[in-house]
LUMMIVEX-350673 format. One record per atom (N, C-alpha, C): residue number from 1; residue in one letter; atom name; x, y, z. Coordinates in steps of 0.1 Angstrom, whole numbers. Example, Ala and Ser with C-alpha at 12.3 -4.5 7.8 and 13.67 -1.06 7.14 Angstrom:
BEGIN
<pt><nr>1</nr><rest>A</rest><atom>N</atom><px>132</px><py>-57</py><pz>78</pz></pt>
<pt><nr>1</nr><rest>A</rest><atom>CA</atom><px>123</px><py>-45</py><pz>78</pz></pt>
<pt><nr>1</nr><rest>A</rest><atom>C</atom><px>132</px><py>-33</py><pz>78</pz></pt>
<pt><nr>2</nr><rest>S</rest><atom>N</atom><px>128</px><py>-22</py><pz>71</pz></pt>
<pt><nr>2</nr><rest>S</rest><atom>CA</atom><px>137</px><py>-11</py><pz>71</pz></pt>
<pt><nr>2</nr><rest>S</rest><atom>C</atom><px>129</px><py>0</py><pz>79</pz></pt>
END
This chain:
BEGIN
<pt><nr>1</nr><rest>M</rest><atom>N</atom><px>666</px><py>1024</py><pz>595</pz></pt>
<pt><nr>1</nr><rest>M</rest><atom>CA</atom><px>673</px><py>1018</py><pz>604</pz></pt>
<pt><nr>1</nr><rest>M</rest><atom>C</atom><px>668</px><py>1019</py><pz>618</pz></pt>
<pt><nr>2</nr><rest>T</rest><atom>N</atom><px>663</px><py>1010</py><pz>626</pz></pt>
<pt><nr>2</nr><rest>T</rest><atom>CA</atom><px>661</px><py>1011</py><pz>640</pz></pt>
<pt><nr>2</nr><rest>T</rest><atom>C</atom><px>671</px><py>1009</py><pz>648</pz></pt>
<pt><nr>3</nr><rest>N</rest><atom>N</atom><px>671</px><py>1017</py><pz>659</pz></pt>
<pt><nr>3</nr><rest>N</rest><atom>CA</atom><px>683</px><py>1017</py><pz>668</pz></pt>
<pt><nr>3</nr><rest>N</rest><atom>C</atom><px>677</px><py>1006</py><pz>679</pz></pt>
<pt><nr>4</nr><rest>K</rest><atom>N</atom><px>684</px><py>994</py><pz>682</pz></pt>
<pt><nr>4</nr><rest>K</rest><atom>CA</atom><px>681</px><py>985</py><pz>689</pz></pt>
<pt><nr>4</nr><rest>K</rest><atom>C</atom><px>688</px><py>983</py><pz>702</pz></pt>
<pt><nr>5</nr><rest>N</rest><atom>N</atom><px>696</px><py>992</py><pz>704</pz></pt>
<pt><nr>5</nr><rest>N</rest><atom>CA</atom><px>704</px><py>994</py><pz>717</pz></pt>
<pt><nr>5</nr><rest>N</rest><atom>C</atom><px>696</px><py>999</py><pz>727</pz></pt>
<pt><nr>6</nr><rest>N</rest><atom>N</atom><px>687</px><py>1009</py><pz>726</pz></pt>
<pt><nr>6</nr><rest>N</rest><atom>CA</atom><px>681</px><py>1014</py><pz>736</pz></pt>
<pt><nr>6</nr><rest>N</rest><atom>C</atom><px>664</px><py>1011</py><pz>736</pz></pt>
<pt><nr>7</nr><rest>G</rest><atom>N</atom><px>661</px><py>1001</py><pz>729</pz></pt>
<pt><nr>7</nr><rest>G</rest><atom>CA</atom><px>649</px><py>996</py><pz>730</pz></pt>
<pt><nr>7</nr><rest>G</rest><atom>C</atom><px>637</px><py>1004</py><pz>723</pz></pt>
<pt><nr>8</nr><rest>S</rest><atom>N</atom><px>641</px><py>1015</py><pz>719</pz></pt>
<pt><nr>8</nr><rest>S</rest><atom>CA</atom><px>629</px><py>1024</py><pz>713</pz></pt>
<pt><nr>8</nr><rest>S</rest><atom>C</atom><px>629</px><py>1021</py><pz>697</pz></pt>
<pt><nr>9</nr><rest>N</rest><atom>N</atom><px>618</px><py>1026</py><pz>692</pz></pt>
<pt><nr>9</nr><rest>N</rest><atom>CA</atom><px>614</px><py>1026</py><pz>677</pz></pt>
<pt><nr>9</nr><rest>N</rest><atom>C</atom><px>619</px><py>1036</py><pz>669</pz></pt>
<pt><nr>10</nr><rest>S</rest><atom>N</atom><px>628</px><py>1044</py><pz>677</pz></pt>
<pt><nr>10</nr><rest>S</rest><atom>CA</atom><px>632</px><py>1057</py><pz>668</pz></pt>
<pt><nr>10</nr><rest>S</rest><atom>C</atom><px>642</px><py>1052</py><pz>659</pz></pt>
<pt><nr>11</nr><rest>T</rest><atom>N</atom><px>646</px><py>1062</py><pz>649</pz></pt>
<pt><nr>11</nr><rest>T</rest><atom>CA</atom><px>656</px><py>1060</py><pz>641</pz></pt>
<pt><nr>11</nr><rest>T</rest><atom>C</atom><px>669</px><py>1068</py><pz>647</pz></pt>
<pt><nr>12</nr><rest>R</rest><atom>N</atom><px>679</px><py>1068</py><pz>639</pz></pt>
<pt><nr>12</nr><rest>R</rest><atom>CA</atom><px>692</px><py>1074</py><pz>643</pz></pt>
<pt><nr>12</nr><rest>R</rest><atom>C</atom><px>689</px><py>1085</py><pz>652</pz></pt>
<pt><nr>13</nr><rest>S</rest><atom>N</atom><px>698</px><py>1088</py><pz>661</pz></pt>
<pt><nr>13</nr><rest>S</rest><atom>CA</atom><px>697</px><py>1100</py><pz>668</pz></pt>
<pt><nr>13</nr><rest>S</rest><atom>C</atom><px>710</px><py>1108</py><pz>669</pz></pt>
<pt><nr>14</nr><rest>N</rest><atom>N</atom><px>710</px><py>1119</py><pz>673</pz></pt>
<pt><nr>14</nr><rest>N</rest><atom>CA</atom><px>724</px><py>1128</py><pz>673</pz></pt>
<pt><nr>14</nr><rest>N</rest><atom>C</atom><px>726</px><py>1129</py><pz>689</pz></pt>
<pt><nr>15</nr><rest>R</rest><atom>N</atom><px>722</px><py>1122</py><pz>697</pz></pt>
<pt><nr>15</nr><rest>R</rest><atom>CA</atom><px>723</px><py>1122</py><pz>710</pz></pt>
<pt><nr>15</nr><rest>R</rest><atom>C</atom><px>738</px><py>1113</py><pz>713</pz></pt>
<pt><nr>16</nr><rest>A</rest><atom>N</atom><px>747</px><py>1119</py><pz>721</pz></pt>
<pt><nr>16</nr><rest>A</rest><atom>CA</atom><px>759</px><py>1113</py><pz>726</pz></pt>
<pt><nr>16</nr><rest>A</rest><atom>C</atom><px>755</px><py>1099</py><pz>735</pz></pt>
<pt><nr>17</nr><rest>A</rest><atom>N</atom><px>764</px><py>1090</py><pz>732</pz></pt>
<pt><nr>17</nr><rest>A</rest><atom>CA</atom><px>761</px><py>1077</py><pz>739</pz></pt>
<pt><nr>17</nr><rest>A</rest><atom>C</atom><px>763</px><py>1081</py><pz>753</pz></pt>
<pt><nr>18</nr><rest>V</rest><atom>N</atom><px>775</px><py>1089</py><pz>756</pz></pt>
<pt><nr>18</nr><rest>V</rest><atom>CA</atom><px>777</px><py>1092</py><pz>769</pz></pt>
<pt><nr>18</nr><rest>V</rest><atom>C</atom><px>776</px><py>1109</py><pz>769</pz></pt>
<pt><nr>19</nr><rest>P</rest><atom>N</atom><px>766</px><py>1113</py><pz>775</pz></pt>
<pt><nr>19</nr><rest>P</rest><atom>CA</atom><px>763</px><py>1127</py><pz>775</pz></pt>
<pt><nr>19</nr><rest>P</rest><atom>C</atom><px>774</px><py>1136</py><pz>781</pz></pt>
<pt><nr>20</nr><rest>E</rest><atom>N</atom><px>781</px><py>1131</py><pz>792</pz></pt>
<pt><nr>20</nr><rest>E</rest><atom>CA</atom><px>791</px><py>1137</py><pz>800</pz></pt>
<pt><nr>20</nr><rest>E</rest><atom>C</atom><px>803</px><py>1141</py><pz>789</pz></pt>
<pt><nr>21</nr><rest>A</rest><atom>N</atom><px>803</px><py>1133</py><pz>778</pz></pt>
<pt><nr>21</nr><rest>A</rest><atom>CA</atom><px>815</px><py>1135</py><pz>768</pz></pt>
<pt><nr>21</nr><rest>A</rest><atom>C</atom><px>812</px><py>1147</py><pz>757</pz></pt>
<pt><nr>22</nr><rest>K</rest><atom>N</atom><px>799</px><py>1151</py><pz>758</pz></pt>
<pt><nr>22</nr><rest>K</rest><atom>CA</atom><px>795</px><py>1161</py><pz>746</pz></pt>
<pt><nr>22</nr><rest>K</rest><atom>C</atom><px>805</px><py>1172</py><pz>746</pz></pt>
<pt><nr>23</nr><rest>Q</rest><atom>N</atom><px>809</px><py>1179</py><pz>755</pz></pt>
<pt><nr>23</nr><rest>Q</rest><atom>CA</atom><px>818</px><py>1191</py><pz>756</pz></pt>
<pt><nr>23</nr><rest>Q</rest><atom>C</atom><px>832</px><py>1187</py><pz>748</pz></pt>
<pt><nr>24</nr><rest>A</rest><atom>N</atom><px>837</px><py>1176</py><pz>753</pz></pt>
<pt><nr>24</nr><rest>A</rest><atom>CA</atom><px>850</px><py>1172</py><pz>748</pz></pt>
<pt><nr>24</nr><rest>A</rest><atom>C</atom><px>848</px><py>1170</py><pz>733</pz></pt>
<pt><nr>25</nr><rest>L</rest><atom>N</atom><px>838</px><py>1162</py><pz>727</pz></pt>
<pt><nr>25</nr><rest>L</rest><atom>CA</atom><px>835</px><py>1159</py><pz>715</pz></pt>
<pt><nr>25</nr><rest>L</rest><atom>C</atom><px>836</px><py>1173</py><pz>707</pz></pt>
<pt><nr>26</nr><rest>D</rest><atom>N</atom><px>828</px><py>1182</py><pz>712</pz></pt>
<pt><nr>26</nr><rest>D</rest><atom>CA</atom><px>826</px><py>1196</py><pz>706</pz></pt>
<pt><nr>26</nr><rest>D</rest><atom>C</atom><px>839</px><py>1202</py><pz>706</pz></pt>
<pt><nr>27</nr><rest>N</rest><atom>N</atom><px>846</px><py>1201</py><pz>716</pz></pt>
<pt><nr>27</nr><rest>N</rest><atom>CA</atom><px>862</px><py>1208</py><pz>714</pz></pt>
<pt><nr>27</nr><rest>N</rest><atom>C</atom><px>869</px><py>1202</py><pz>704</pz></pt>
<pt><nr>28</nr><rest>M</rest><atom>N</atom><px>869</px><py>1188</py><pz>703</pz></pt>
<pt><nr>28</nr><rest>M</rest><atom>CA</atom><px>876</px><py>1182</py><pz>694</pz></pt>
<pt><nr>28</nr><rest>M</rest><atom>C</atom><px>871</px><py>1185</py><pz>680</pz></pt>
<pt><nr>29</nr><rest>K</rest><atom>N</atom><px>859</px><py>1187</py><pz>676</pz></pt>
<pt><nr>29</nr><rest>K</rest><atom>CA</atom><px>854</px><py>1188</py><pz>663</pz></pt>
<pt><nr>29</nr><rest>K</rest><atom>C</atom><px>858</px><py>1202</py><pz>660</pz></pt>
<pt><nr>30</nr><rest>Y</rest><atom>N</atom><px>859</px><py>1213</py><pz>669</pz></pt>
<pt><nr>30</nr><rest>Y</rest><atom>CA</atom><px>864</px><py>1226</py><pz>665</pz></pt>
<pt><nr>30</nr><rest>Y</rest><atom>C</atom><px>881</px><py>1225</py><pz>663</pz></pt>
<pt><nr>31</nr><rest>E</rest><atom>N</atom><px>886</px><py>1219</py><pz>672</pz></pt>
<pt><nr>31</nr><rest>E</rest><atom>CA</atom><px>901</px><py>1218</py><pz>669</pz></pt>
<pt><nr>31</nr><rest>E</rest><atom>C</atom><px>904</px><py>1209</py><pz>655</pz></pt>
<pt><nr>32</nr><rest>I</rest><atom>N</atom><px>897</px><py>1200</py><pz>653</pz></pt>
<pt><nr>32</nr><rest>I</rest><atom>CA</atom><px>901</px><py>1193</py><pz>640</pz></pt>
<pt><nr>32</nr><rest>I</rest><atom>C</atom><px>897</px><py>1202</py><pz>628</pz></pt>
<pt><nr>33</nr><rest>A</rest><atom>N</atom><px>886</px><py>1208</py><pz>630</pz></pt>
<pt><nr>33</nr><rest>A</rest><atom>CA</atom><px>881</px><py>1217</py><pz>617</pz></pt>
<pt><nr>33</nr><rest>A</rest><atom>C</atom><px>891</px><py>1228</py><pz>615</pz></pt>
<pt><nr>34</nr><rest>N</rest><atom>N</atom><px>896</px><py>1233</py><pz>627</pz></pt>
<pt><nr>34</nr><rest>N</rest><atom>CA</atom><px>907</px><py>1243</py><pz>626</pz></pt>
<pt><nr>34</nr><rest>N</rest><atom>C</atom><px>919</px><py>1238</py><pz>619</pz></pt>
<pt><nr>35</nr><rest>E</rest><atom>N</atom><px>924</px><py>1227</py><pz>623</pz></pt>
<pt><nr>35</nr><rest>E</rest><atom>CA</atom><px>936</px><py>1219</py><pz>618</pz></pt>
<pt><nr>35</nr><rest>E</rest><atom>C</atom><px>935</px><py>1217</py><pz>601</pz></pt>
<pt><nr>36</nr><rest>L</rest><atom>N</atom><px>922</px><py>1214</py><pz>599</pz></pt>
<pt><nr>36</nr><rest>L</rest><atom>CA</atom><px>918</px><py>1211</py><pz>583</pz></pt>
<pt><nr>36</nr><rest>L</rest><atom>C</atom><px>916</px><py>1223</py><pz>577</pz></pt>
<pt><nr>37</nr><rest>G</rest><atom>N</atom><px>914</px><py>1236</py><pz>584</pz></pt>
<pt><nr>37</nr><rest>G</rest><atom>CA</atom><px>911</px><py>1248</py><pz>575</pz></pt>
<pt><nr>37</nr><rest>G</rest><atom>C</atom><px>897</px><py>1249</py><pz>573</pz></pt>
<pt><nr>38</nr><rest>V</rest><atom>N</atom><px>887</px><py>1241</py><pz>579</pz></pt>
<pt><nr>38</nr><rest>V</rest><atom>CA</atom><px>875</px><py>1243</py><pz>577</pz></pt>
<pt><nr>38</nr><rest>V</rest><atom>C</atom><px>869</px><py>1256</py><pz>587</pz></pt>
<pt><nr>39</nr><rest>N</rest><atom>N</atom><px>861</px><py>1264</py><pz>582</pz></pt>
<pt><nr>39</nr><rest>N</rest><atom>CA</atom><px>856</px><py>1276</py><pz>589</pz></pt>
<pt><nr>39</nr><rest>N</rest><atom>C</atom><px>843</px><py>1270</py><pz>596</pz></pt>
<pt><nr>40</nr><rest>L</rest><atom>N</atom><px>845</px><py>1264</py><pz>608</pz></pt>
<pt><nr>40</nr><rest>L</rest><atom>CA</atom><px>833</px><py>1258</py><pz>616</pz></pt>
<pt><nr>40</nr><rest>L</rest><atom>C</atom><px>831</px><py>1270</py><pz>626</pz></pt>
<pt><nr>41</nr><rest>K</rest><atom>N</atom><px>818</px><py>1273</py><pz>627</pz></pt>
<pt><nr>41</nr><rest>K</rest><atom>CA</atom><px>814</px><py>1283</py><pz>638</pz></pt>
<pt><nr>41</nr><rest>K</rest><atom>C</atom><px>803</px><py>1276</py><pz>648</pz></pt>
<pt><nr>42</nr><rest>Q</rest><atom>N</atom><px>801</px><py>1284</py><pz>659</pz></pt>
<pt><nr>42</nr><rest>Q</rest><atom>CA</atom><px>792</px><py>1278</py><pz>669</pz></pt>
<pt><nr>42</nr><rest>Q</rest><atom>C</atom><px>776</px><py>1280</py><pz>661</pz></pt>
<pt><nr>43</nr><rest>G</rest><atom>N</atom><px>769</px><py>1269</py><pz>664</pz></pt>
<pt><nr>43</nr><rest>G</rest><atom>CA</atom><px>756</px><py>1268</py><pz>659</pz></pt>
<pt><nr>43</nr><rest>G</rest><atom>C</atom><px>755</px><py>1263</py><pz>645</pz></pt>
<pt><nr>44</nr><rest>Y</rest><atom>N</atom><px>748</px><py>1269</py><pz>637</pz></pt>
<pt><nr>44</nr><rest>Y</rest><atom>CA</atom><px>744</px><py>1261</py><pz>624</pz></pt>
<pt><nr>44</nr><rest>Y</rest><atom>C</atom><px>756</px><py>1262</py><pz>615</pz></pt>
<pt><nr>45</nr><rest>N</rest><atom>N</atom><px>758</px><py>1251</py><pz>609</pz></pt>
<pt><nr>45</nr><rest>N</rest><atom>CA</atom><px>771</px><py>1248</py><pz>599</pz></pt>
<pt><nr>45</nr><rest>N</rest><atom>C</atom><px>765</px><py>1242</py><pz>587</pz></pt>
<pt><nr>46</nr><rest>G</rest><atom>N</atom><px>754</px><py>1244</py><pz>583</pz></pt>
<pt><nr>46</nr><rest>G</rest><atom>CA</atom><px>747</px><py>1237</py><pz>572</pz></pt>
<pt><nr>46</nr><rest>G</rest><atom>C</atom><px>752</px><py>1242</py><pz>559</pz></pt>
<pt><nr>47</nr><rest>D</rest><atom>N</atom><px>761</px><py>1253</py><pz>558</pz></pt>
<pt><nr>47</nr><rest>D</rest><atom>CA</atom><px>766</px><py>1259</py><pz>548</pz></pt>
<pt><nr>47</nr><rest>D</rest><atom>C</atom><px>780</px><py>1252</py><pz>543</pz></pt>
<pt><nr>48</nr><rest>I</rest><atom>N</atom><px>785</px><py>1244</py><pz>552</pz></pt>
<pt><nr>48</nr><rest>I</rest><atom>CA</atom><px>798</px><py>1239</py><pz>547</pz></pt>
<pt><nr>48</nr><rest>I</rest><atom>C</atom><px>794</px><py>1226</py><pz>540</pz></pt>
<pt><nr>49</nr><rest>S</rest><atom>N</atom><px>804</px><py>1221</py><pz>531</pz></pt>
<pt><nr>49</nr><rest>S</rest><atom>CA</atom><px>802</px><py>1211</py><pz>522</pz></pt>
<pt><nr>49</nr><rest>S</rest><atom>C</atom><px>801</px><py>1198</py><pz>530</pz></pt>
<pt><nr>50</nr><rest>A</rest><atom>N</atom><px>795</px><py>1187</py><pz>523</pz></pt>
<pt><nr>50</nr><rest>A</rest><atom>CA</atom><px>794</px><py>1175</py><pz>528</pz></pt>
<pt><nr>50</nr><rest>A</rest><atom>C</atom><px>808</px><py>1169</py><pz>529</pz></pt>
<pt><nr>51</nr><rest>R</rest><atom>N</atom><px>816</px><py>1172</py><pz>520</pz></pt>
<pt><nr>51</nr><rest>R</rest><atom>CA</atom><px>831</px><py>1166</py><pz>520</pz></pt>
<pt><nr>51</nr><rest>R</rest><atom>C</atom><px>837</px><py>1172</py><pz>533</pz></pt>
<pt><nr>52</nr><rest>D</rest><atom>N</atom><px>836</px><py>1185</py><pz>536</pz></pt>
<pt><nr>52</nr><rest>D</rest><atom>CA</atom><px>843</px><py>1191</py><pz>548</pz></pt>
<pt><nr>52</nr><rest>D</rest><atom>C</atom><px>837</px><py>1185</py><pz>561</pz></pt>
<pt><nr>53</nr><rest>A</rest><atom>N</atom><px>824</px><py>1183</py><pz>561</pz></pt>
<pt><nr>53</nr><rest>A</rest><atom>CA</atom><px>819</px><py>1177</py><pz>573</pz></pt>
<pt><nr>53</nr><rest>A</rest><atom>C</atom><px>823</px><py>1163</py><pz>573</pz></pt>
<pt><nr>54</nr><rest>G</rest><atom>N</atom><px>824</px><py>1155</py><pz>564</pz></pt>
<pt><nr>54</nr><rest>G</rest><atom>CA</atom><px>830</px><py>1140</py><pz>564</pz></pt>
<pt><nr>54</nr><rest>G</rest><atom>C</atom><px>845</px><py>1140</py><pz>567</pz></pt>
<pt><nr>55</nr><rest>Y</rest><atom>N</atom><px>853</px><py>1150</py><pz>563</pz></pt>
<pt><nr>55</nr><rest>Y</rest><atom>CA</atom><px>867</px><py>1151</py><pz>568</pz></pt>
<pt><nr>55</nr><rest>Y</rest><atom>C</atom><px>866</px><py>1151</py><pz>582</pz></pt>
<pt><nr>56</nr><rest>I</rest><atom>N</atom><px>859</px><py>1161</py><pz>588</pz></pt>
<pt><nr>56</nr><rest>I</rest><atom>CA</atom><px>859</px><py>1164</py><pz>603</pz></pt>
<pt><nr>56</nr><rest>I</rest><atom>C</atom><px>855</px><py>1151</py><pz>611</pz></pt>
<pt><nr>57</nr><rest>G</rest><atom>N</atom><px>844</px><py>1146</py><pz>606</pz></pt>
<pt><nr>57</nr><rest>G</rest><atom>CA</atom><px>839</px><py>1135</py><pz>613</pz></pt>
<pt><nr>57</nr><rest>G</rest><atom>C</atom><px>850</px><py>1124</py><pz>612</pz></pt>
<pt><nr>58</nr><rest>G</rest><atom>N</atom><px>856</px><py>1121</py><pz>601</pz></pt>
<pt><nr>58</nr><rest>G</rest><atom>CA</atom><px>865</px><py>1111</py><pz>597</pz></pt>
<pt><nr>58</nr><rest>G</rest><atom>C</atom><px>876</px><py>1113</py><pz>605</pz></pt>
<pt><nr>59</nr><rest>Y</rest><atom>N</atom><px>882</px><py>1124</py><pz>608</pz></pt>
<pt><nr>59</nr><rest>Y</rest><atom>CA</atom><px>892</px><py>1126</py><pz>615</pz></pt>
<pt><nr>59</nr><rest>Y</rest><atom>C</atom><px>891</px><py>1124</py><pz>630</pz></pt>
<pt><nr>60</nr><rest>M</rest><atom>N</atom><px>880</px><py>1129</py><pz>636</pz></pt>
<pt><nr>60</nr><rest>M</rest><atom>CA</atom><px>874</px><py>1127</py><pz>648</pz></pt>
<pt><nr>60</nr><rest>M</rest><atom>C</atom><px>876</px><py>1111</py><pz>652</pz></pt>
<pt><nr>61</nr><rest>V</rest><atom>N</atom><px>869</px><py>1103</py><pz>642</pz></pt>
<pt><nr>61</nr><rest>V</rest><atom>CA</atom><px>870</px><py>1089</py><pz>645</pz></pt>
<pt><nr>61</nr><rest>V</rest><atom>C</atom><px>883</px><py>1085</py><pz>647</pz></pt>
<pt><nr>62</nr><rest>K</rest><atom>N</atom><px>892</px><py>1087</py><pz>636</pz></pt>
<pt><nr>62</nr><rest>K</rest><atom>CA</atom><px>905</px><py>1085</py><pz>637</pz></pt>
<pt><nr>62</nr><rest>K</rest><atom>C</atom><px>912</px><py>1088</py><pz>649</pz></pt>
<pt><nr>63</nr><rest>R</rest><atom>N</atom><px>912</px><py>1100</py><pz>654</pz></pt>
<pt><nr>63</nr><rest>R</rest><atom>CA</atom><px>919</px><py>1102</py><pz>666</pz></pt>
<pt><nr>63</nr><rest>R</rest><atom>C</atom><px>913</px><py>1096</py><pz>678</pz></pt>
<pt><nr>64</nr><rest>M</rest><atom>N</atom><px>900</px><py>1094</py><pz>678</pz></pt>
<pt><nr>64</nr><rest>M</rest><atom>CA</atom><px>895</px><py>1086</py><pz>690</pz></pt>
<pt><nr>64</nr><rest>M</rest><atom>C</atom><px>901</px><py>1071</py><pz>690</pz></pt>
<pt><nr>65</nr><rest>I</rest><atom>N</atom><px>902</px><py>1066</py><pz>677</pz></pt>
<pt><nr>65</nr><rest>I</rest><atom>CA</atom><px>908</px><py>1053</py><pz>676</pz></pt>
<pt><nr>65</nr><rest>I</rest><atom>C</atom><px>921</px><py>1051</py><pz>681</pz></pt>
<pt><nr>66</nr><rest>E</rest><atom>N</atom><px>930</px><py>1062</py><pz>677</pz></pt>
<pt><nr>66</nr><rest>E</rest><atom>CA</atom><px>943</px><py>1064</py><pz>681</pz></pt>
<pt><nr>66</nr><rest>E</rest><atom>C</atom><px>945</px><py>1064</py><pz>696</pz></pt>
<pt><nr>67</nr><rest>D</rest><atom>N</atom><px>939</px><py>1074</py><pz>701</pz></pt>
<pt><nr>67</nr><rest>D</rest><atom>CA</atom><px>937</px><py>1076</py><pz>716</pz></pt>
<pt><nr>67</nr><rest>D</rest><atom>C</atom><px>934</px><py>1063</py><pz>725</pz></pt>
<pt><nr>68</nr><rest>Y</rest><atom>N</atom><px>925</px><py>1055</py><pz>719</pz></pt>
<pt><nr>68</nr><rest>Y</rest><atom>CA</atom><px>920</px><py>1043</py><pz>726</pz></pt>
<pt><nr>68</nr><rest>Y</rest><atom>C</atom><px>930</px><py>1033</py><pz>724</pz></pt>
<pt><nr>69</nr><rest>E</rest><atom>N</atom><px>937</px><py>1033</py><pz>713</pz></pt>
<pt><nr>69</nr><rest>E</rest><atom>CA</atom><px>947</px><py>1023</py><pz>711</pz></pt>
<pt><nr>69</nr><rest>E</rest><atom>C</atom><px>960</px><py>1025</py><pz>721</pz></pt>
<pt><nr>70</nr><rest>R</rest><atom>N</atom><px>963</px><py>1038</py><pz>722</pz></pt>
<pt><nr>70</nr><rest>R</rest><atom>CA</atom><px>974</px><py>1042</py><pz>730</pz></pt>
<pt><nr>70</nr><rest>R</rest><atom>C</atom><px>971</px><py>1039</py><pz>746</pz></pt>
<pt><nr>71</nr><rest>Q</rest><atom>N</atom><px>957</px><py>1041</py><pz>749</pz></pt>
<pt><nr>71</nr><rest>Q</rest><atom>CA</atom><px>953</px><py>1037</py><pz>762</pz></pt>
<pt><nr>71</nr><rest>Q</rest><atom>C</atom><px>955</px><py>1022</py><pz>765</pz></pt>
<pt><nr>72</nr><rest>M</rest><atom>N</atom><px>952</px><py>1014</py><pz>755</pz></pt>
<pt><nr>72</nr><rest>M</rest><atom>CA</atom><px>951</px><py>1001</py><pz>756</pz></pt>
<pt><nr>72</nr><rest>M</rest><atom>C</atom><px>965</px><py>994</py><pz>757</pz></pt>
<pt><nr>73</nr><rest>S</rest><atom>N</atom><px>975</px><py>1000</py><pz>750</pz></pt>
<pt><nr>73</nr><rest>S</rest><atom>CA</atom><px>989</px><py>996</py><pz>751</pz></pt>
<pt><nr>73</nr><rest>S</rest><atom>C</atom><px>997</px><py>1004</py><pz>765</pz></pt>
<pt><nr>74</nr><rest>G</rest><atom>N</atom><px>989</px><py>1010</py><pz>770</pz></pt>
<pt><nr>74</nr><rest>G</rest><atom>CA</atom><px>995</px><py>1017</py><pz>784</pz></pt>
<pt><nr>74</nr><rest>G</rest><atom>C</atom><px>1005</px><py>1027</py><pz>782</pz></pt>
<pt><nr>75</nr><rest>K</rest><atom>N</atom><px>1005</px><py>1035</py><pz>769</pz></pt>
<pt><nr>75</nr><rest>K</rest><atom>CA</atom><px>1013</px><py>1045</py><pz>766</pz></pt>
<pt><nr>75</nr><rest>K</rest><atom>C</atom><px>1005</px><py>1058</py><pz>767</pz></pt>
END
């Protein structure tokens, strides 16, 4: 899959679209992992299951959508 947004021929990357948001996203990731009872540590986390990693990512997306919807509704 080629990334057509930035004009490069590279494949998917792990870079944030808004680099200034990286710290906030990291904080959210650890907060959600804690809420789900997943032992996420700083640095390498290749030892967690794909299911747990998916739960964390899925809940991050869910929360971002909820926050954006609240922002759009003015609440």
